[in-house]
N, C-alpha and C positions, 0 to 999 in steps of 0.2 A: 418603612416610613411610619406605618401605623404603630409599630412597637415604640418608636421614638415619641410619637404624640402621646400615647398612653402613659409612658413612663414620666413624661413631663407633667402630666395632669394628676398623677397620684396624690401628691401633697396638696395640690390646689383643690381636688375633689373633697378631701377630708375637711379642709377648712371652709370651703365655699358652702358645703352642706349646712354648716352651722350659721351662716350669715343670712340665709333666706327665711323670711317670715311668711306666715300664711296669708297675710294681706286680706283682701276681700274674697279670695277664692282659693283654689288649690295651690299648694306650694310648688313652684317650678324653679328648681335650682338652675342658675344661669349657666353653670359649667355644662349641663346637659345640652342646652341650646347651642353653646359654642362648639362642642364636640360634634353634634349632629350636623352642623353646618360647615364643617370642613369640606373643602371641595371634593376630596376623595370619597367622602360619604354621600354627598349629593349625587355624585356620578355612579353610585350603586343603583340609583333610580332613574336619573336623567342623563341624556347625552350632552346637554349644553345648558349654560346658565348665563344670563346677562344681568349686571348690576349697574344701576344708574345712581350716582351720588350727587346731591344738590346741596350747596352751602348757602346760608342766608346771612344777611347783615342788615340790621334795622328793619326786619320784616320783608326785605326784598331779596330776590335771587342774586347772589354774588358770583357764583362759579358753579359749573357743572361738568362732570365727565362720566364716561361709561366704560365698563369692561365686560366684554363677551369672552367666554371660555367654553371650549368643548374638549372632549377626551383626547382628540388627536390620535396618534399612534400609541401603542402600549409596549412598554418594556417588560412588564409583568402584570399580573392581575391587580396589583396594588399601586403600580407606578405608570403614569401616563406622560407622554410628551405633549402636554396641553397645547392646543391652538389658542392664541390670544389675540384679541383686537381691543385696544385701549384708545379711546378718542377723547380729545378735549381741545377747544379753541384753535381749530385749524391744524392740529397735530394728531397723527394717528400712528400708534406703534402696533406692529404685528409680530407675533411669533407663530410661524406656520410651517408645518412639515419640517421642523427642526432648523429653520432658517429665521433670521431676524431682519425686519425691515422697518423703516420709518418713512412716512409720507407727510411732507410739509411743504408749503409754498409751491405746490404743483410738481414737486420732485419726489422721486422714490429713491431712497438710500438703502443699500444692502449693508447691514451692520456687522462688522467683524468683531468677534469676541477676542480682543487682544490681551485680556487679563488672564488667559489660560483656562477660564471656566468653559463648561460645555452648555449645550442648550438646556439640558435637564436641570442643571444647577440654576440657570437663569430663571426658568419658569416656576421652580419650586416655591418661590416667594409668593406666588399667587394662590398657593394651596390653602393657607390659613386665612379665612375671609374676615378676620377681625379688623376693627377700625381703631384709630387713635382714641376716639371718644368712648371706646369700650373699656378704657382703663379704670382701675380702682376696684375696690370691694363692693359688690352690688347687693343692695338690700331690696327685697321685693316690696313694691307699693301695693300692687293688686294683680289679680289674674281673673279674667272673665271670658266666658264663652261668647262667640259671635255667631251670626247665622251660619257662617261657614268658617271654621277655624277658631283661633283663640287670640286674645290680646293679653300681653304680660308687660308690666311696667316695673322698672327698678330705679333706684337712685344710688349714686356713689358720692361720698364725701371727697372733696378735692384736697389732696395732700400738697405740701410744698413742691415735691418733685413733679406731680401731675400739673400743677399750675405753671411750672417752668416749661414743661413739654407742650402745654396746650395754650401758651400765651397768645398765639395767633387768633384764637377764638374769643379773646377777651375774658378768659376764665381766671378767677382769683381763688385764693385759699379759703375764702368765706363762702364760696358757691357750692352748689350740688349739681351734678350732671344727672339729668333724668333721661332714661332711654326706654322707649316703648316699642315693643316688638309685636307685629301682627304675624301670626303663624298660619301656615297652610293647614287645611283640614286633614286630620288623621296623621299628620307628621309635625315635626318641629322645624320644618324648612321656613326660612324667612320669606314673607311677602313684602314687608316693609319694616324699616326701623327709623324712628324719629328721635332725634337728640335735642334736648332743651337744657338751658342753664337756668337754675333756680337761684336767685340772689338772696342774700341775707334779709333784704327788706320784703321778701315774699313775691317780688315780680319774677316773671318767667319769660324767657326768650328762646324761640326756636332757632337753632343754629345749623342743623343739618338733617338730611333725610336720605335714606337708601331705599331703592325699590328694586325688586327682583322679578325676572321672568325665567321660566324653565322650559326646556325644549326636549321633545321626545327623540329627535334625531339631529345629527350634525348637518344633514343636508338642508335643514330649515334655514340655516344661516350661511350656506355656501357662498352666497353672493358677496358676503363681507370680504372674502379673500380672492374673488374672481379677477381683480385687477392686478394682482401681484405677479411678478415675473416668474418664469420657470427656470429650471437648471438645465434646459436642453442645450444651451450654449453658454459656456462660462469662460472667464479669463482668470488668470492667476495674479493675486495681489500678494506681494512679498513685503513683510515688515522687517526691516533691518534695525536691530537694537544696538545701542552703544556697546562696544566690545566685539561686534561682528556677528552675534547670533541672528539667525534668520528663521522666520516662520512663514509658511505659505498658506494662503487661503484662496478658495475658489468662490467667485461671486458671479451672478448673472451678467452677461455682456450688456454694455450700454446702460448700466444702472450707476447712479452716483454712489460713491464710497463713503461709508460712515465707520467710525471706530469707537468701540466701547472698551476702555482700558481700566475699568473699575475705579480704584482709588489711586491709580498710578499718576494720573494727570500729566501725561507726557506731551511733548510738543512734536509735531510731525513736519517733515521736510521732504523735498523732492531730490535733494542731493546729500551726499555723505559728508559734505563740509558744513551742513546745517545753516546754509545761507538763505535758501528759498523755502518759505513755508508752503506746505501742501494746501492747496485751495479746495477745501471740501465743497464749497458752494458751486464750483464749476467743473470739477474733475469727474468725468464719467469713466467707467471701467471699459473702455473700448478696446484695450489691448493689455497684455501683461505689463505690470508696473511694479516698481520698487518704491517703498515709502520708508523714510529713515526716521527713527524715533529717538528722542532725547529728553532727559529729565530737565 
């Protein structure tokens, strides 16, 4: 995994080093911050990390979510089956001990990976802790020492492609994205990141903030996963695809059934004639069951 990360960064490193100016303090190339804050590198020092992301609109909080991660079990010294707890607005997603769950509306769903992916593939997307607002070539505004740690600020000119991808933030081609990073003392680990839009008329608007907490052991947040079901008693859920192919999954007994089929966007039924839709809202896995999938 690290070999892949390093190979992807080689060209970026060569170009980014030329983009950073000295500003009001020491030059801090952004690529160093990005690489040092990959989850796998943070986990060389800490067992767990929590990120809380807050979005603002018109100076007021608009939306907030948090993601907790810990090492989970290890496949090798560089690859972890991360445990994940992602929460927002009454919805919580869990990846725990290589099983996926969603809790919403007072119900716990066991999520079946019906797209053929495995747990490791699913949680790898959490490994690179970049944000959409980190896009673009970053030019350093300043770097300064704090009582504990450092603060480094950059700006990025918005390209037409960036404007199209970031339209939900009200960003246009004439804007700049200003990102300010507060770094932990003696490391480049993020304590906070603040994103603002600087408009062509000189006005500036805060649009998002990320805050980070780090944990010495996974046990510090064991309570996050305490309510999840165990695999002591399971039932078999069989998905039957058009053409007759069948795939079996084991889920905890008496838990609601959820299905993630990636980009397949299949419809699910209780009968092979595809007449009765499967009722995800009310179907508990109380016994072995077959579910029929159709495009």
